[in-house]
Backbone as CSV, one residue per row, in Angstrom:
resi,resn,N_x,N_y,N_z,CA_x,CA_y,CA_z,C_x,C_y,C_z
1,MET,6.188,1.950,-20.202,6.170,2.147,-18.623,4.988,2.929,-18.038
2,TYR,4.199,2.851,-17.300,2.934,3.514,-16.754,3.928,3.814,-15.424
3,LYS,3.531,5.560,-15.796,3.933,6.360,-14.261,3.070,6.426,-12.900
4,ILE,3.219,5.763,-11.903,2.730,6.010,-10.715,3.055,6.967,-9.805
5,MET,2.643,7.591,-9.405,2.690,8.926,-8.292,2.079,8.446,-7.051
6,ILE,2.721,8.173,-5.644,2.543,7.581,-4.829,2.428,9.228,-4.143
7,ASP,1.510,9.249,-2.947,1.429,10.237,-2.267,1.240,9.782,-0.881
8,PRO,2.287,9.536,0.412,2.099,9.424,1.410,1.281,11.074,2.345
9,GLY,0.129,11.011,2.809,-0.058,11.886,3.372,0.402,12.695,4.451
10,HIS,0.247,13.947,4.649,0.562,14.276,6.098,2.228,14.728,6.146
11,GLY,2.466,14.476,7.598,3.692,14.597,7.385,4.446,15.905,7.721
12,GLY,5.832,16.088,8.362,6.127,16.989,9.251,5.816,17.750,9.780
13,LYS,5.335,18.971,9.675,4.604,19.539,10.724,3.044,19.096,10.517
14,ASP,2.691,18.370,9.725,1.240,17.971,9.628,1.324,16.321,10.379
15,LYS,1.512,15.961,11.814,1.308,14.677,12.393,0.328,14.713,13.320
16,SER,-0.671,15.611,12.884,-1.705,15.234,14.263,-2.385,14.134,14.253
17,ASN,-2.444,13.588,13.073,-3.475,12.297,13.090,-2.877,11.070,13.609
18,LYS,-3.564,10.277,15.120,-2.580,9.124,15.852,-3.886,8.398,16.203
19,GLY,-3.432,7.514,16.247,-4.411,6.317,17.085,-4.320,6.393,18.627
20,PRO,-5.813,5.770,19.179,-5.698,5.731,20.779,-4.542,5.091,21.242
21,THR,-3.298,4.385,20.469,-2.709,3.323,21.145,-1.159,3.729,20.188
22,GLY,-1.085,5.057,19.859,0.053,5.513,19.042,0.305,5.279,17.847
23,TYR,-0.682,4.606,17.059,-0.246,5.082,15.507,-0.058,6.090,15.120
24,ILE,0.370,6.678,14.137,0.958,8.291,13.761,0.577,7.756,11.918
25,GLU,-0.283,8.486,11.471,-0.981,8.290,10.138,0.131,8.652,9.566
26,ALA,1.116,10.074,9.402,2.231,10.062,8.607,2.857,9.089,8.421
27,ASP,3.146,8.452,9.685,4.269,7.894,9.440,3.915,6.059,8.738
28,GLY,2.670,5.692,9.210,2.007,4.741,8.791,1.867,4.683,7.358
29,VAL,1.096,5.625,6.766,1.263,5.737,5.182,2.687,5.742,4.254
30,LEU,3.293,6.456,5.248,4.683,6.570,4.223,5.274,5.057,4.144
31,ASP,5.013,4.436,5.171,5.606,3.021,5.418,4.784,2.259,4.447
32,ILE,3.754,2.156,3.847,3.025,1.625,2.949,3.202,1.907,1.582
33,SER,3.793,3.287,1.478,3.718,4.149,0.152,5.535,3.472,-0.234
34,LEU,6.186,3.308,0.540,7.394,2.972,0.122,7.320,1.439,-0.078
35,LYS,6.897,0.906,0.709,6.424,-0.669,0.395,5.829,-1.165,-1.032
36,LEU,4.773,-0.314,-1.316,3.952,-0.007,-2.378,5.182,-0.022,-3.801
37,ARG,5.857,0.895,-3.709,6.710,1.614,-4.455,7.560,0.541,-4.924
38,ASP,8.135,-0.163,-4.095,8.979,-1.555,-3.854,8.093,-2.621,-4.982
39,GLU,6.943,-3.088,-4.670,6.183,-4.013,-5.132,5.804,-3.462,-6.746
40,LEU,5.670,-2.421,-6.892,5.520,-2.048,-8.333,6.864,-2.374,-9.057
41,LEU,7.906,-1.636,-8.561,9.251,-1.640,-9.483,9.826,-2.841,-9.442
42,ALA,9.406,-4.084,-8.796,9.441,-5.365,-8.962,8.477,-5.985,-10.034
43,ILE,7.865,-5.423,-10.650,6.902,-5.877,-11.583,7.484,-5.328,-12.773
44,GLY,8.256,-4.623,-13.116,8.516,-4.331,-14.355,8.077,-3.510,-15.242
45,ALA,7.084,-2.768,-14.966,5.647,-2.368,-15.747,5.817,-0.745,-15.369
46,PHE,6.208,-0.074,-14.599,5.703,0.656,-13.858,7.379,1.559,-13.221
47,GLU,6.960,3.089,-13.669,8.144,4.051,-13.046,6.993,4.593,-12.136
48,VAL,8.238,4.932,-10.865,7.493,4.888,-9.679,7.950,6.594,-8.985
49,LYS,7.095,7.355,-8.556,7.298,8.486,-7.279,6.736,8.812,-6.388
50,LEU,7.266,9.381,-5.695,6.742,9.467,-4.178,6.945,11.174,-4.007
51,THR,5.794,11.597,-3.439,5.595,12.983,-3.090,6.483,13.294,-2.368
52,ARG,6.970,12.695,-1.374,7.590,12.709,-0.350,7.895,11.310,-0.108
53,GLU,9.713,11.087,0.305,10.431,9.886,0.901,10.755,9.690,1.947
54,SER,10.168,10.821,3.166,10.677,11.177,4.486,9.622,12.136,5.034
55,ASP,9.798,12.583,6.203,8.826,13.328,7.332,8.804,14.527,6.902
56,GLU,8.328,14.751,6.416,8.290,16.283,5.655,6.725,16.747,4.943
57,TYR,6.491,18.293,5.080,5.380,18.613,4.659,5.563,19.368,3.384
58,ILE,4.610,18.404,2.883,4.035,19.411,1.346,2.886,19.891,1.485
59,GLU,2.313,21.140,0.856,0.741,21.320,1.038,0.108,20.611,0.005
60,VAL,-1.107,20.494,0.035,-2.234,19.604,-0.009,-2.109,19.509,-1.554
61,ARG,-2.372,20.656,-1.985,-2.587,20.927,-3.807,-1.715,20.976,-4.619
62,GLU,-0.484,21.191,-4.192,0.920,20.820,-4.707,0.999,19.381,-4.750
63,ARG,0.719,18.603,-3.756,0.850,17.350,-4.164,0.388,16.612,-5.594
64,GLY,-0.923,17.494,-5.584,-1.701,16.704,-6.879,-0.648,17.485,-7.840
65,ARG,-0.227,18.652,-7.696,0.241,19.529,-8.732,1.786,18.621,-9.410
66,MET,2.524,17.734,-8.259,3.439,16.946,-8.809,3.407,15.768,-9.430
67,ALA,2.142,15.327,-9.116,1.849,14.769,-10.126,1.467,15.007,-12.002
68,VAL,0.868,16.204,-11.390,0.732,16.489,-12.778,2.046,17.135,-13.570
69,ARG,2.721,17.816,-13.104,4.268,18.129,-13.665,4.860,16.552,-14.202
70,TRP,4.760,15.411,-13.470,5.550,14.546,-13.613,4.749,13.613,-14.910
71,GLY,3.712,13.932,-15.483,2.595,13.212,-16.084,2.163,11.629,-15.739
72,SER,1.911,11.496,-14.732,1.535,10.814,-14.102,0.357,9.864,-15.030
73,ASP,0.348,8.604,-14.979,-0.824,7.864,-15.414,-1.934,7.604,-14.318
74,LEU,-1.442,7.443,-13.114,-2.252,7.024,-11.583,-1.386,7.764,-10.490
75,PHE,-2.515,8.341,-9.850,-1.940,9.275,-8.477,-2.751,8.745,-7.896
76,LEU,-1.810,8.175,-6.440,-2.636,7.547,-5.417,-2.286,8.233,-4.345
77,SER,-3.251,9.169,-3.432,-2.937,9.728,-1.972,-3.332,8.481,-0.990
78,GLN,-1.773,8.208,-0.187,-2.456,7.307,0.970,-2.714,7.825,2.168
79,HIS,-3.702,7.565,2.907,-4.922,7.777,3.834,-4.491,6.739,5.052
80,THR,-4.786,7.042,6.070,-5.714,5.900,7.065,-6.728,7.167,7.624
81,ASN,-7.893,6.659,8.214,-9.341,7.528,8.505,-9.271,7.703,9.599
82,ALA,-10.427,8.715,10.431,-10.882,9.089,11.640,-12.294,9.134,11.246
83,SER,-12.842,8.636,12.457,-14.277,9.295,12.548,-15.004,10.353,13.065
84,GLY,-14.010,10.987,13.693,-14.538,11.985,14.276,-14.917,12.064,15.944
85,LEU,-15.344,10.924,16.147,-15.799,10.541,17.736,-14.987,10.449,18.523
86,VAL,-15.273,10.579,19.871,-14.436,10.879,20.639,-13.671,9.641,21.261
87,ASN,-14.472,8.696,21.318,-14.355,7.089,21.234,-14.642,6.094,20.295
88,ASN,-14.082,5.845,19.239,-14.800,4.900,17.956,-14.652,3.489,18.387
89,THR,-15.666,2.992,18.907,-15.280,1.221,18.988,-16.267,0.606,17.888
90,SER,-17.419,1.284,16.943,-17.916,0.755,15.733,-17.451,0.879,14.423
91,ILE,-16.754,2.516,14.103,-16.685,2.457,12.539,-15.224,2.054,12.304
92,ARG,-15.182,1.026,11.283,-13.713,0.867,10.853,-13.814,0.134,9.528
93,GLY,-13.045,0.205,8.826,-12.967,-0.635,7.226,-12.235,0.179,6.246
94,THR,-12.184,-0.022,5.101,-11.295,0.687,3.844,-12.326,1.344,3.215
95,GLU,-11.974,2.561,2.624,-12.573,2.867,1.336,-11.988,3.757,0.642
96,VAL,-12.375,3.702,-0.247,-11.331,4.421,-1.499,-12.090,5.503,-2.644
97,TYR,-11.541,6.806,-2.265,-12.356,7.999,-2.831,-11.382,8.196,-4.441
98,SER,-12.346,8.229,-5.372,-11.969,8.612,-6.596,-12.955,10.026,-7.360
99,SER,-12.606,10.516,-8.106,-13.108,12.139,-8.740,-14.550,12.243,-9.595
100,VAL,-15.073,13.274,-8.833,-16.066,13.722,-9.274,-16.408,13.499,-10.712
101,LYS,-15.144,13.614,-11.409,-15.218,14.213,-12.601,-14.307,13.013,-13.419
102,LEU,-14.238,11.890,-12.975,-13.776,10.958,-13.791,-14.817,9.566,-13.337
103,LYS,-14.093,9.044,-14.020,-14.965,7.301,-13.870,-14.127,5.972,-13.482
104,ASP,-13.724,6.307,-12.319,-12.853,5.512,-11.688,-13.327,4.272,-10.685
105,ASP,-14.563,4.747,-10.618,-15.371,4.460,-9.731,-15.464,2.279,-9.455
106,GLU,-15.113,1.748,-10.863,-14.687,0.295,-10.321,-13.401,0.254,-9.733
107,LEU,-12.312,1.038,-10.427,-11.041,0.963,-9.815,-11.381,1.027,-8.235
108,ALA,-11.906,2.383,-7.782,-11.943,2.397,-6.581,-12.433,1.406,-5.441
109,ALA,-13.281,0.778,-6.413,-14.277,-0.304,-5.683,-13.387,-1.712,-5.381
110,GLN,-12.761,-1.670,-6.385,-11.455,-2.968,-6.452,-10.596,-2.694,-5.569
111,MET,-9.883,-1.451,-5.822,-8.859,-1.382,-4.260,-9.252,-1.301,-3.246
112,SER,-10.506,-0.638,-2.630,-10.837,-0.963,-1.704,-11.283,-2.434,-0.811
113,LYS,-11.856,-3.329,-1.955,-12.238,-4.350,-1.832,-10.966,-5.469,-1.619
114,ALA,-10.103,-4.789,-2.340,-8.450,-5.851,-2.450,-7.952,-5.500,-1.014
115,ILE,-7.849,-4.226,-0.559,-7.449,-3.874,0.699,-8.022,-4.553,2.016
116,ALA,-9.563,-4.100,2.304,-10.152,-4.843,3.122,-10.080,-6.254,3.417
117,GLU,-9.723,-7.078,2.389,-9.508,-8.384,2.495,-8.332,-8.712,2.764
118,ALA,-7.240,-8.136,2.407,-5.867,-8.458,2.437,-5.651,-7.966,4.011
119,ILE,-6.087,-7.274,5.031,-5.798,-6.938,6.099,-7.354,-7.517,6.961
120,GLY,-8.164,-8.001,6.439,-9.127,-8.472,7.710,-10.357,-7.650,8.205
121,THR,-10.589,-6.313,7.166,-11.338,-5.284,7.861,-12.693,-5.327,7.181
122,LYS,-13.683,-4.148,7.349,-14.904,-3.953,6.512,-14.411,-3.141,5.484
123,ASN,-15.195,-3.829,4.399,-14.766,-2.904,2.808,-15.954,-1.658,2.483
124,ARG,-15.747,-0.773,3.030,-16.895,0.618,2.959,-17.027,1.037,1.691
125,GLY,-15.971,0.194,0.831,-16.289,0.459,-0.891,-15.748,1.904,-1.552
126,ALA,-16.201,2.119,-2.537,-15.921,3.192,-3.456,-17.161,4.609,-2.927
127,LYS,-16.007,5.590,-3.123,-17.102,6.996,-2.614,-16.474,7.842,-3.462
128,LYS,-17.451,9.171,-3.311,-16.680,10.498,-4.073,-17.325,11.651,-3.472
129,ARG,-16.533,12.174,-2.886,-17.026,13.558,-2.332,-17.166,15.035,-3.102
130,GLU,-18.118,15.832,-3.174,-17.967,16.607,-3.883,-18.151,18.312,-2.937
131,SER,-16.954,18.866,-3.886,-17.245,20.293,-2.954,-18.727,21.108,-2.587
132,THR,-18.790,21.790,-1.566,-19.942,22.188,-1.066,-20.401,23.489,-1.378
133,ASN,-18.814,24.220,-1.545,-18.213,25.259,-2.028,-18.485,25.766,-3.541
134,TYR,-17.764,24.749,-3.901,-17.711,25.071,-5.746,-18.488,23.317,-6.399
135,PRO,-19.800,23.478,-6.584,-20.500,22.178,-6.997,-19.447,21.743,-8.621
136,GLY,-19.682,20.735,-8.319,-18.930,19.941,-9.784,-17.370,19.949,-9.430
137,GLU,-16.572,20.406,-8.229,-15.388,20.380,-8.131,-15.291,19.106,-7.331
138,ASP,-13.862,18.643,-6.925,-13.722,17.528,-6.055,-13.482,18.382,-4.397
139,TYR,-13.943,17.780,-3.109,-14.030,18.556,-1.966,-12.337,18.273,-1.042
140,TYR,-11.750,16.935,-1.910,-10.554,16.960,-1.500,-9.329,17.860,-2.288
141,GLY,-8.787,18.383,-2.073,-8.015,19.507,-2.572,-6.843,18.782,-3.594
142,VAL,-6.365,17.707,-2.599,-5.073,17.108,-3.371,-5.537,15.879,-4.680
143,ILE,-7.230,15.380,-4.727,-7.678,14.866,-6.008,-7.688,16.211,-6.551
144,ASP,-8.406,17.249,-6.803,-8.907,18.429,-7.490,-7.656,18.936,-8.334
145,ALA,-6.907,18.944,-7.628,-5.313,19.512,-8.370,-4.798,18.494,-9.266
146,ALA,-4.828,17.442,-8.864,-4.160,16.844,-9.629,-5.134,16.541,-11.082
147,VAL,-6.406,16.242,-10.741,-7.827,16.075,-11.630,-7.453,17.355,-12.707
148,ASP,-7.653,18.407,-12.038,-7.663,19.562,-12.895,-6.487,19.833,-14.029
149,GLY,-5.191,19.466,-13.323,-4.363,19.308,-14.179,-3.641,18.396,-15.253
150,GLY,-4.990,17.378,-15.313,-4.890,16.497,-16.162,-4.881,15.053,-15.874
151,VAL,-4.017,14.458,-14.705,-4.012,13.073,-14.568,-5.385,12.511,-14.557
152,PRO,-5.253,11.354,-15.488,-6.498,10.606,-15.790,-6.852,9.679,-14.842
153,HIS,-6.499,9.207,-13.824,-6.685,8.404,-12.925,-6.332,8.893,-11.400
154,VAL,-7.232,8.810,-10.396,-6.907,9.240,-9.062,-7.533,8.695,-7.896
155,LEU,-6.948,8.480,-7.018,-7.670,7.631,-5.912,-7.144,8.004,-4.384
156,LEU,-7.972,8.269,-3.626,-7.199,8.528,-2.366,-7.867,7.517,-1.639
157,ILE,-6.594,6.899,-0.897,-7.084,5.555,-0.170,-7.236,5.879,1.551
158,GLU,-8.162,5.519,1.954,-8.651,5.250,3.751,-7.869,3.958,4.306
159,SER,-7.175,3.477,3.837,-6.860,2.117,4.607,-7.618,1.442,5.541
160,ALA,-7.951,2.079,6.621,-8.554,1.826,7.645,-8.877,2.619,8.590
161,PHE,-9.476,2.882,9.582,-9.287,3.717,10.778,-8.611,3.354,11.643
162,HIS,-7.960,4.862,11.651,-6.720,4.849,12.894,-7.195,4.879,14.365
163,ASP,-8.718,5.378,14.241,-8.895,5.731,15.898,-9.638,4.597,16.086
164,ASN,-10.044,3.671,15.443,-10.756,2.453,15.761,-9.270,1.584,16.467
165,LYS,-9.500,0.965,17.527,-8.618,0.140,18.089,-8.608,-1.204,17.598
166,GLU,-9.352,-1.761,16.907,-8.910,-2.984,16.075,-8.341,-2.578,14.739
167,ASP,-8.913,-1.484,14.168,-7.848,-1.300,12.820,-6.830,-0.708,12.823
168,GLU,-6.539,-0.104,14.182,-5.383,0.795,14.167,-4.228,-0.568,14.769
169,ALA,-4.876,-1.459,15.714,-3.680,-2.790,15.641,-3.475,-3.355,14.243
170,LEU,-4.341,-3.448,13.448,-3.976,-3.719,11.825,-2.753,-2.562,11.436
171,LEU,-3.125,-1.618,11.522,-1.925,-0.439,10.650,-0.742,-0.509,11.582
172,LYS,-0.887,-1.233,12.485,0.433,-0.794,13.839,1.302,-2.034,13.060
173,ASN,0.789,-3.230,12.593,1.809,-4.436,12.164,2.042,-4.267,10.845
174,PRO,3.904,-4.121,11.035,4.159,-4.398,9.660,3.872,-5.175,8.491
175,GLU,3.512,-6.422,8.911,2.693,-7.339,7.935,1.758,-7.319,7.659
176,LYS,0.796,-6.012,8.200,-0.303,-5.830,7.274,-0.299,-4.728,6.684
177,ARG,0.829,-3.892,6.942,0.947,-2.596,5.826,1.810,-3.205,4.739
178,ALA,2.128,-4.627,4.934,3.280,-5.081,3.370,2.089,-5.046,2.888
179,ALA,0.956,-6.359,3.164,-0.459,-6.465,2.847,-1.054,-5.606,2.095
180,ILE,-1.446,-4.553,2.793,-2.234,-3.349,1.839,-1.224,-2.871,0.604
181,ALA,0.332,-3.082,0.591,1.102,-2.629,-0.184,1.161,-3.410,-1.563
182,LYS,0.833,-5.104,-1.012,0.805,-6.171,-2.047,-0.548,-6.064,-2.742
183,ALA,-1.748,-5.344,-1.997,-3.134,-5.401,-2.392,-3.105,-4.447,-3.664
184,GLN,-2.440,-3.268,-3.010,-2.527,-2.250,-4.023,-2.005,-2.472,-5.269
185,ALA,-0.856,-2.802,-5.258,0.184,-3.069,-6.275,-0.472,-4.199,-7.207
186,THR,-1.312,-5.328,-6.304,-2.334,-6.389,-7.608,-3.406,-5.629,-8.475
187,VAL,-3.717,-4.684,-7.841,-5.337,-3.950,-8.400,-4.555,-3.267,-9.443
188,ILE,-3.473,-2.019,-9.103,-3.327,-1.277,-10.227,-2.459,-2.277,-11.267
189,SER,-1.403,-3.585,-11.529,-1.360,-4.179,-12.182,-2.451,-4.971,-13.270
190,GLU,-3.506,-5.097,-12.406,-4.495,-5.884,-13.147,-5.294,-4.228,-14.050
191,PHE,-5.507,-3.130,-13.634,-6.170,-2.054,-14.044,-5.333,-1.915,-14.991
192,PHE,-3.753,-1.920,-15.525,-3.158,-1.429,-16.532,-2.604,-2.806,-17.280
193,GLY,-3.423,-3.988,-17.142,-3.129,-5.487,-17.803,-1.655,-5.612,-18.001
194,VAL,-0.831,-5.628,-17.068,0.567,-5.799,-16.648,0.775,-6.960,-15.354
195,LYS,1.857,-7.988,-16.278,1.885,-8.928,-15.341,3.497,-8.783,-14.571
196,LYS,3.934,-9.306,-13.812,5.537,-9.410,-12.909,5.852,-10.003,-13.957
197,GLU,7.231,-9.505,-13.969,8.053,-9.868,-15.273,8.825,-10.931,-14.197
198,GLU,8.914,-12.600,-14.860,9.436,-13.687,-14.013,10.958,-13.617,-14.630
199,LYS,11.426,-13.438,-13.531,12.966,-13.558,-14.408,13.870,-14.939,-13.711
200,GLU,14.771,-15.549,-14.571,15.085,-16.842,-14.585,16.204,-16.663,-13.216
201,LEU,15.910,-17.905,-12.393,16.796,-17.881,-11.103,18.078,-18.420,-11.474
202,ASN,19.182,-18.346,-11.087,20.740,-18.694,-11.055,20.707,-19.838,-10.435
203,TRP,21.925,-20.700,-10.216,22.138,-21.870,-9.323,21.641,-22.041,-8.087
204,LYS,22.109,-20.471,-7.286,22.282,-20.874,-5.962,20.484,-20.256,-5.696
205,GLN,19.562,-19.418,-6.296,18.521,-19.260,-5.922,17.679,-20.027,-6.710
206,LYS,18.097,-21.474,-6.921,17.099,-22.652,-7.691,17.370,-23.772,-6.178
207,ILE,18.577,-23.562,-5.927,18.747,-24.081,-4.959,17.908,-23.859,-3.658
208,VAL,17.691,-22.820,-3.105,16.538,-22.073,-2.216,15.098,-22.563,-2.536
209,GLN,14.997,-21.841,-3.894,13.808,-22.219,-4.223,13.334,-23.437,-3.925
210,GLU,14.195,-24.744,-4.446,13.853,-26.031,-3.859,13.878,-26.401,-2.514
211,ALA,14.453,-25.805,-1.467,14.415,-25.876,-0.294,13.021,-25.399,0.266
212,PHE,12.491,-24.615,-0.651,11.432,-23.666,0.022,10.316,-24.366,-0.659
213,ASP,9.968,-25.330,-1.809,9.330,-26.285,-2.477,9.243,-27.489,-1.302
214,LEU,10.234,-27.750,-1.097,9.934,-29.040,0.132,10.170,-28.546,1.354
215,GLY,9.701,-27.634,1.636,9.299,-26.830,3.019,10.633,-27.051,4.186
216,LEU,11.270,-27.224,3.655,12.720,-26.963,4.580,12.909,-25.323,5.075
217,ILE,12.406,-24.454,4.001,12.457,-23.041,4.483,11.182,-22.767,4.609
218,THR,10.873,-21.736,4.823,8.958,-20.894,4.976,9.248,-20.188,4.148
219,ASP,10.160,-19.187,3.875,9.862,-17.772,3.468,10.771,-17.935,2.623
220,LYS,9.798,-17.439,1.285,10.382,-17.188,0.156,11.110,-15.933,-0.634
221,THR,10.950,-15.092,0.270,11.980,-13.944,0.032,13.285,-14.310,0.324
222,TRP,13.227,-15.540,0.851,15.097,-16.225,0.726,15.382,-16.440,-0.796
223,VAL,14.871,-16.552,-1.701,15.074,-17.019,-3.034,15.983,-15.520,-3.518
224,ASP,15.709,-14.547,-2.707,16.237,-13.345,-3.696,17.395,-12.830,-2.815
225,LYS,17.462,-13.276,-1.503,18.981,-13.386,-0.863,19.744,-14.655,-0.906
226,ALA,19.595,-15.427,-2.170,20.960,-16.774,-2.036,22.145,-16.010,-2.080
227,GLU,22.231,-14.809,-2.730,23.442,-14.814,-2.658,23.978,-14.013,-1.551
228,GLU,23.468,-14.124,-0.658,23.669,-13.138,0.759,24.787,-14.315,1.260
229,PRO,25.455,-14.052,2.344,26.082,-14.962,3.060,25.066,-15.461,4.301
230,SER,25.590,-16.936,4.545,24.546,-17.209,5.504,24.534,-16.712,6.698
231,THR,23.306,-16.791,7.552,23.816,-16.070,9.009,23.084,-17.150,9.983
232,ILE,23.585,-17.417,11.084,23.091,-18.247,12.160,21.593,-18.565,12.312
233,TRP,20.191,-17.400,12.196,19.358,-17.711,12.286,18.778,-18.417,11.188
234,PHE,19.322,-18.136,9.588,18.884,-18.881,8.866,19.157,-20.486,8.944
235,VAL,20.612,-20.701,9.291,21.162,-22.080,9.375,20.008,-22.949,10.550
236,CYS,19.806,-22.233,11.642,18.939,-22.899,13.051,17.435,-22.961,12.291
237,ALA,17.132,-21.725,11.549,15.833,-21.791,10.927,15.718,-23.233,9.728
238,LEU,16.382,-23.542,8.733,16.784,-24.566,8.295,16.623,-26.269,8.996
239,ALA,17.607,-26.121,10.123,17.793,-27.056,10.909,16.239,-27.443,11.629
240,ILE,15.925,-26.725,12.290,14.360,-26.580,12.870,13.442,-27.557,11.692
241,ASN,13.091,-26.636,10.878,12.604,-27.134,9.676,12.798,-28.943,9.496
242,VAL,13.860,-29.351,9.250,14.383,-30.317,8.804,13.999,-31.461,10.375
243,TYR,14.273,-30.952,11.037,14.102,-31.830,12.555,12.409,-32.060,12.751
244,LYS,11.632,-30.944,12.217,10.038,-31.010,12.601,9.632,-32.380,11.373
245,LYS,10.239,-32.224,10.198,9.817,-32.954,9.421,10.486,-34.327,9.401
246,LEU,11.152,-34.771,9.615,11.795,-35.925,10.548,10.923,-36.449,11.490
247,LYS,10.456,-35.807,12.720,9.468,-36.114,13.542,8.277,-36.371,13.291
248,THR,7.707,-35.390,11.935,6.568,-36.029,11.751,6.712,-37.499,11.197
249,LYS,7.555,-38.038,10.495,7.628,-38.802,10.048,8.051,-40.207,11.238
250,GLU,7.940,-40.239,11.893,8.264,-41.076,13.332,6.851,-41.737,13.418
């Protein structure tokens, strides 16, 4: 089992990073991180921990040290970006930082590309940032602390620019945040050479799977909910899809 430590940036008293129409970085990256945790656990090849699972403040370098103490194989610090402009109408996209001390350039490039494509923004690619005060060290304390402690793979992910209205709209969309998590999980799985465990469906799940294959339902997640009691919206959704299929055959 590979150990993945996910770090939702900011939180608690550190919640000043906001978009022009209400997006809050600390909350957005926590949601992405929780979704990524679930995606990785579903694969069955990863142990996953978060530096925080709620709205709390953790000192930057301590986040990296948490990954060290746990013996993480990969440490991801989740963020969204800001240009520093008063009105950012032009700078947007995904970029991923790796350590100046590690050779994670290709991993960072793949991660940036996958996220950008998943949400439909610009791919700004893999980057590194060296400290100006301490040559040879990483500028970002969260990266530096993790690498200095021996974590073999470390990334800081800037999924999009929250101070750009186009990117902010993506970040405010729960489906896009889920897409970010799925894209990250795919890249991580490919990096470690693992595949999601295929579980045998029970008879109820097989019925729901067949309904999905026939187009009678449109949400594949219902397969995992086959044991749950039917709700009126589920019945209505099924009835609507059956009706539409019959109408198309007239």
